[in-house]
C-alpha positions in Angstrom: 24.7 -11.9 38.6 26.1 -8.9 36.8 23.9 -5.7 36.6 23.7 -5.9 32.9 22.2 -9.4 33.1 19.4 -8.1 35.3 15.9 -8.2 33.6 14.7 -5.1 35.3 17.9 -3.2 34.4 17.4 -4.3 30.7 13.8 -3.2 31.0 14.8 0.2 32.3 17.2 0.7 29.4 14.5 -0.4 27.0 12.1 2.3 28.3 14.8 4.9 27.9 15.4 3.9 24.3 11.6 3.8 23.7 11.4 7.3 25.0 14.0 8.4 22.5 12.1 6.7 19.8 9.0 8.7 20.6 10.9 11.9 20.6 12.2 11.1 17.0 8.7 10.0 15.9 7.3 13.4 17.1 10.2 15.1 15.2 8.9 13.3 12.0 12.0 10.9 11.9 9.9 7.8 11.5 12.7 5.6 10.2 15.0 6.5 13.0 12.2 6.0 15.6 11.5 2.5 14.3 15.1 1.6 14.8 14.9 2.7 18.5 11.8 0.8 19.0 13.3 -2.3 17.5 16.2 -1.9 19.9 14.0 -1.6 22.8 12.2 -4.7 21.9 15.5 -6.5 21.5 16.3 -5.6 25.2 12.8 -6.4 26.4 10.8 -8.8 24.0 7.6 -8.3 26.1 7.5 -4.6 25.8 4.2 -4.2 24.2 4.3 -0.4 23.8 7.5 -0.6 21.9 5.9 -3.3 19.6 2.9 -1.2 19.0 5.1 1.8 18.2 7.3 -0.2 15.8 4.3 -1.5 14.1 2.9 2.0 13.7 6.2 3.2 12.3 6.4 0.3 9.7 2.9 0.9 8.7 3.6 4.7 8.2 6.7 3.8 6.1 4.6 1.7 3.7 6.1 -1.6 5.1 2.8 -3.1 5.9 4.0 -6.8 5.7 6.7 -6.0 8.4 4.1 -4.2 10.4 1.7 -7.1 10.3 4.5 -9.5 11.4 5.1 -7.3 14.5 1.4 -7.2 15.4 1.0 -11.0 14.9 3.9 -11.8 17.2 2.5 -9.3 19.8 -0.8 -10.8 19.7 0.6 -14.4 20.1 2.0 -13.2 23.4 -0.9 -10.8 24.4 -4.1 -12.0 22.7 -6.3 -9.5 24.6 -4.4 -6.5 23.7 -7.0 -4.3 22.0 -4.6 -1.8 20.4 -2.8 -4.6 18.7 -6.0 -5.9 17.2 -7.0 -2.4 16.1 -3.5 -1.6 14.6 -3.4 -5.0 12.9 -6.8 -4.2 11.3 -5.6 -0.8 10.1 -2.6 -2.5 8.4 -4.6 -5.2 6.8 -7.0 -2.5 5.5 -4.1 -0.7 4.0 -3.1 -4.0 2.2 -6.7 -4.4 0.9 -7.3 -7.6 2.9 -10.7 -6.6 3.9 -12.2 -9.8 5.4 -9.0 -10.3 7.6 -9.1 -6.5 8.5 -12.8 -6.8 9.5 -11.9 -9.8 11.7 -9.3 -7.9 13.5 -11.5 -4.9 14.1 -14.3 -7.2 15.2 -11.9 -8.7 17.8 -11.0 -5.3 19.1 -14.7 -4.3 19.4 -15.6 -7.5 21.3 -13.4 -6.2 24.1 -13.9 -2.5 23.7 -17.3 -1.8 22.0 -16.8 2.1 22.5 -14.0 2.4 19.9 -15.7 4.5 17.4 -12.8 4.9 15.0 -12.4 1.1 14.9 -16.1 0.6 14.2 -15.9 3.2 11.4 -13.0 1.4 9.9 -15.0 -1.9 10.1 -17.7 -0.1 8.1 -15.0 0.6 5.4 -14.2 -3.1 5.3 -17.9 -4.0 5.0 -18.3 -1.5 2.2 -15.3 -2.9 0.3 -16.7 -6.5 0.7 -20.1 -5.4 -0.7 -21.9 -5.8 2.7 -23.5 -2.4 2.6 -26.2 -2.9 5.2 -23.8 -4.0 7.9 -21.5 -1.0 6.9 -24.4 1.3 7.4 -25.3 -0.3 10.7 -21.7 0.2 12.0 -22.0 3.9 11.1 -25.4 4.3 12.7 -24.1 2.6 15.9 -21.3 5.1 16.2 -23.6 8.1 15.5 -26.1 6.8 18.1 -23.3 7.3 20.7 -21.4 10.2 19.1 -23.7 12.3 16.8 -21.0 14.6 15.8 -18.5 11.8 14.7 -17.4 13.2 11.3 -15.7 10.0 10.1 -19.0 8.1 10.7 -20.9 10.7 8.9 -18.5 10.8 6.0 -18.7 7.0 5.6 -22.4 7.0 5.8 -22.5 9.7 3.0 -20.3 7.6 0.7 -22.7 4.7 1.3 -25.8 6.7 0.5 -24.1 8.2 -2.7 -23.0 4.7 -3.8 -26.5 3.5 -3.6 -27.9 6.4 -5.4 -29.6 8.1 -2.4 -28.2 11.6 -3.3 -30.7 13.3 -1.0 -29.0 11.9 2.1 -25.7 11.5 0.5 -24.9 15.2 -0.3 -26.0 16.3 3.2 -23.6 13.8 4.8 -20.9 14.7 2.3 -20.7 18.1 4.0 -19.1 16.4 7.0 -15.8 16.1 4.9 -14.6 19.5 6.4 -14.7 18.0 9.9 -13.2 14.8 8.9 -9.6 14.3 10.3 -6.9 14.4 7.6 -9.3 15.3 4.9 -7.4 15.6 1.6 -8.3 19.3 1.0 -7.9 22.2 3.5 -10.9 24.0 4.6 -11.0 27.6 3.1 -12.3 30.1 5.6 -13.0 33.5 4.1 -14.7 36.6 5.7 -17.1 36.5 2.7 -20.3 34.4 3.1 -20.8 31.1 1.5 -23.3 31.1 -1.3 -26.6 29.5 -0.4 -27.9 29.2 -4.0 -29.8 32.5 -4.2 -30.0 34.7 -7.3 -27.2 37.3 -7.0 -27.0 39.3 -10.1 -23.8 41.4 -10.4 -22.0 39.6 -7.5 -18.7 37.8 -8.0 -18.4 34.3 -6.5 -15.2 32.3 -6.0 -15.7 28.6 -6.7 -12.7 26.6 -5.3 -11.8 23.2 -6.5 -11.1 20.6 -3.9 -9.7 17.1 -3.7 -8.3 15.6 -7.0 -8.2 16.2 -10.8 -11.1 13.8 -11.2 -13.3 15.5 -8.8 -12.8 18.8 -10.5 -13.4 17.5 -13.9 -16.6 15.8 -12.8 -18.1 18.7 -10.9 -17.0 21.7 -12.9 -20.2 21.0 -14.9 -22.2 22.9 -12.3 -20.3 26.3 -12.9 -22.6 27.1 -15.9 -25.6 26.6 -13.6 -24.1 29.0 -11.0 -23.4 31.7 -13.7 -27.0 31.3 -14.8 -28.1 32.8 -11.5 -26.5 36.0 -12.3 -23.2 35.5 -10.7 -19.7 36.3 -12.2 -17.6 33.1 -11.6 -14.0 33.0 -10.5 -12.9 29.4 -10.5 -9.8 28.4 -8.6 -8.5 25.0 -9.6 -5.3 22.9 -9.8 -2.7 24.6 -12.0 -2.6 21.7 -14.7 -6.4 22.3 -15.2 -6.3 26.1 -15.6 -5.9 26.2 -19.5 -8.6 23.6 -20.0 -11.1 25.3 -17.6 -10.8 28.6 -19.4 -13.1 27.2 -22.0 -15.7 26.2 -19.6 -19.0 28.0 -20.2 -19.9 30.4 -17.4 -16.4 31.1 -16.2 -15.2 34.6 -16.1 -11.9 34.0 -14.6 -9.7 30.9 -13.9 -7.1 31.0 -11.4 -4.6 28.4 -10.1 -4.5 27.2 -6.5 -2.1 28.9 -4.1 -2.1 32.2 -5.9 -3.6 35.5 -4.8 -7.4 35.5 -5.2 -9.1 38.6 -6.8 -11.9 40.4 -5.0 -15.2 38.5 -4.6 -18.5 38.7 -2.8 -19.3 35.0 -2.2 -17.6 31.7 -2.2 -18.3 27.9 -2.2 -16.4 24.7 -2.4 -16.9 23.0 -5.7 -18.3 19.8 -4.5 -21.0 21.5 -2.4 -22.8 22.5 -5.6 -24.8 19.3 -6.0 -26.2 19.9 -2.5 -27.3 23.4 -3.4 -28.8 22.3 -6.7 -30.5 19.4 -4.9 -29.1 16.9 -7.3 -30.6 13.5 -7.8 -29.6 10.7 -10.0 -32.3 11.8 -12.4 -31.3 15.5 -12.4 -27.5 15.4 -12.8 -26.5 18.0 -15.4 -25.5 15.4 -17.9 -25.1 17.2 -21.3 -21.6 16.5 -22.8 -19.3 17.6 -24.1 -19.1 20.4 -21.4 -15.2 20.6 -21.9 -13.2 21.0 -25.1 -9.6 21.2 -25.8 -8.2 24.6 -26.5 -8.0 25.2 -30.3 -4.4 26.2 -30.2 -3.4 22.7 -28.8 -5.1 20.7 -31.6 -2.6 21.2 -34.5 0.1 19.4 -32.7 -2.0 16.4 -31.7 -3.5 16.1 -35.1 0.0 15.7 -36.4 0.9 13.1 -33.7 -2.2 10.9 -34.1 -2.2 9.5 -37.5 -5.3 8.5 -39.6 -4.4 4.9 -40.5 -7.8 3.5 -41.1 -7.4 1.7 -37.8 -9.3 2.1 -34.5 -7.3 4.6 -32.4 -7.5 3.5 -28.8 -6.1 5.4 -25.7 -5.2 3.2 -22.7 -4.6 4.1 -19.1 -4.1 1.2 -16.7 -2.9 2.7 -13.4 -3.8 5.3 -11.0 -2.3 6.7 -7.8 -2.3 4.1 -5.0 -4.0 6.6 -2.6 -6.8 6.5 -1.9 -7.5 3.2 -3.7 -4.7 0.9 -4.7 -7.3 -1.6 -6.1 -8.2 0.7 -9.1 -5.0 -0.1 -10.9 -4.7 -3.1 -13.4 -1.2 -4.6 -13.2 0.5 -3.9 -16.5 1.4 -7.6 -17.0 -2.3 -8.6 -17.1 -2.9 -6.4 -20.3 -1.1 -9.1 -22.3 -4.2 -10.6 -23.9 -4.6 -7.2 -25.8 -1.3 -7.7 -27.6 -1.6 -8.4 -31.3 -5.3 -7.4 -31.9 -5.4 -6.4 -35.5 -6.5 -3.0 -36.8 -6.0 -1.3 -33.5 -3.6 1.5 -32.8 -2.8 1.9 -29.2 -2.1 5.3 -27.6 -0.7 5.5 -24.1 -2.6 7.9 -21.7 -0.4 6.8 -18.8 1.6 9.6 -17.7 4.9 9.2 -15.8 5.2 5.4 -16.6 8.8 4.4 -16.0 8.7 0.7 -16.9 8.4 -1.0 -20.3 5.1 -0.3 -21.9 2.7 -3.4 -21.7 1.8 -3.2 -25.4 3.2 -2.0 -28.6 1.9 1.5 -28.6 2.4 5.0 -29.5 3.7 6.9 -26.6 3.3 10.7 -27.1 2.9 11.4 -23.3 6.2 13.3 -23.4 4.5 16.0 -25.3 1.7 16.4 -22.6 2.2 19.5 -20.5 -1.2 19.8 -18.8 -4.9 18.5 -19.1 -5.4 20.7 -22.2 -2.9 18.5 -24.0 -4.4 15.2 -22.7 -7.8 16.6 -23.9 -6.4 17.4 -27.3 -4.9 13.9 -27.6 -8.3 12.2 -26.5 -10.2 14.3 -29.0 -8.2 12.6 -31.8 -8.9 9.1 -30.6 -11.9 6.7 -31.3 -12.1 5.1 -28.0 -10.6 5.5 -24.5 -10.1 2.4 -22.2 -9.1 3.4 -18.7 -9.3 2.5 -15.0 -10.8 4.9 -12.5 -8.5 8.0 -12.8 -8.8 11.5 -14.0 -8.5 10.2 -17.6 -12.0 8.6 -17.2 -13.5 11.9 -16.1 -11.8 13.8 -18.8 -12.8 11.5 -21.5 -16.4 11.4 -20.2 -16.5 15.3 -20.0 -15.3 15.4 -23.6 -18.1 13.1 -24.6 -15.5 10.5 -26.0 -16.6 6.8 -26.0 -14.9 5.3 -23.0 -14.8 1.9 -21.4 -14.1 2.2 -17.7 -12.7 -0.7 -15.9 -13.6 -0.9 -12.2 -12.6 -2.9 -9.3 -15.4 -5.0 -7.6 -15.8 -2.4 -4.9 -16.1 0.9 -6.9 -15.9 4.5 -5.8 -19.2 6.0 -4.8 -19.6 7.9 -8.1 -19.9 4.9 -10.3 -22.7 3.4 -8.1 -23.6 -0.4 -8.3 -24.7 -2.9 -10.7 -25.0 -0.8 -13.9 -22.9 -0.7 -17.0 -23.7 2.9 -17.8 -22.9 6.0 -15.7 -25.6 8.8 -15.0 -22.6 11.3 -14.9 -21.2 10.5 -18.4 -23.5 9.3 -21.2 -20.5 8.0 -23.4 -19.0 5.9 -20.7 -19.5 2.1 -20.5 -18.6 0.4 -17.3 -16.8 -3.0 -17.2 -16.9 -4.1 -13.5 -14.8 -6.9 -11.9 -16.8 -9.9 -11.0 -14.5 -10.6 -8.0 -11.8 -9.0 -5.8 -9.0 -10.3 -8.0 -11.0 -10.1 -11.3 -8.7 -8.1 -13.7 -7.8 -11.1 -15.9 -11.6 -11.5 -16.6 -12.1 -7.9 -17.2 -9.3 -7.5 -19.7 -10.5 -10.7 -21.5 -13.9 -9.0 -21.9 -12.1 -5.9 -23.3 -10.5 -8.2 -25.9 -13.8 -9.8 -26.8 -15.5 -6.4 -27.2 -12.7 -5.2 -29.4 -13.1 -8.3 -31.6 -16.9 -7.6 -31.7 -16.1 -4.0 -33.0 -13.9 -5.5 -35.6 -16.7 -7.8 -36.8 -18.9 -4.8 -37.0 -16.2 -2.7 -38.9 -16.0 -0.4 -35.8 -19.3 1.1 -36.9 -20.7 1.2 -33.3 -18.3 1.8 -30.3 
């Protein structure tokens, strides 16, 4: 037999190619690494480490279907490979196939009960499936063995907040800074964190974190900070700066990633509910707490015409991360076509495809959130999925219909059609995991009801 036909020789070459793939992966060249891992598998089809690495690369590249195929093939040959069950679960979770992901994680845990990350991921599946008690039990199991597991604390905090237990929820929410890969960097300053005390004459830096919606929702606390005698510098995302300059209690607004003026104390924005001991009943709920800058209004008054029709702003899609379920496919908006006496206005920034309805698209005139606020101020109603638009409309006190997936983000809680955070928001929840069609039909019916009432009550 020739050397090149020898199985052990092929396996040796496959290991060399696999090592090259790891070097590429560590250098951030994921696509090239995947190519090497695939070559290694071709030479040695039973090379499980190469299969796991290839699946990881495909998952990282957003090619979840191909990653799933790799894991399924691997598990057919090696059904007791714990890492394959775990990785398969991660890919299914990314695809929002929650029950299948839970099954994969459960299989991994049957063989390796001490995998804490796997159990936390299983808790995420249970939460998405509405099995909250099981999700909480999974987190508690991890914390019983590893009390400082930040991921379990984080998930546990979200479960408490979702169910309205803010006392426990805000405390657990502080674990976000220990969580791996948290979306905002931890800010370490030599100045002390504010503990909620009266501090007349001192300057505090409140620094925003996470996304636009989080900042729009929690900036309501800044007037309460100023009321304790502090001069407030608010650091936020650049597109929010102009809008936040009109927020009561703010002395100075600065954009992120710019030099910070002198200050005495600091605090992350979303730690304020904990300091103010916020419960569902004590949320600072007075709206509007944001208003569009006066100099932005003339343009938008000219672009939104008074036609004796209901002027409705529509936003149907958000970023796929962290929750791809929150977007409504544009094609499913078709039932809203042709509703009489409604003028539609797009609030969907950056939309590259054909608009789903005949609508006024003035988004090209929007430069930042001040423009979006000015546009919304000219409308009668906003209909939106769970994006920053919902928080902005709520902060402006605009009547808003919020379209939610069956498994909502924690801030919208459960089984209620109102929001304790925004008095003018009405929540329309999906009844099932694939319930957008029913939700849009409900929107259509509500618009017809408004027509029957001559739009007197929105």
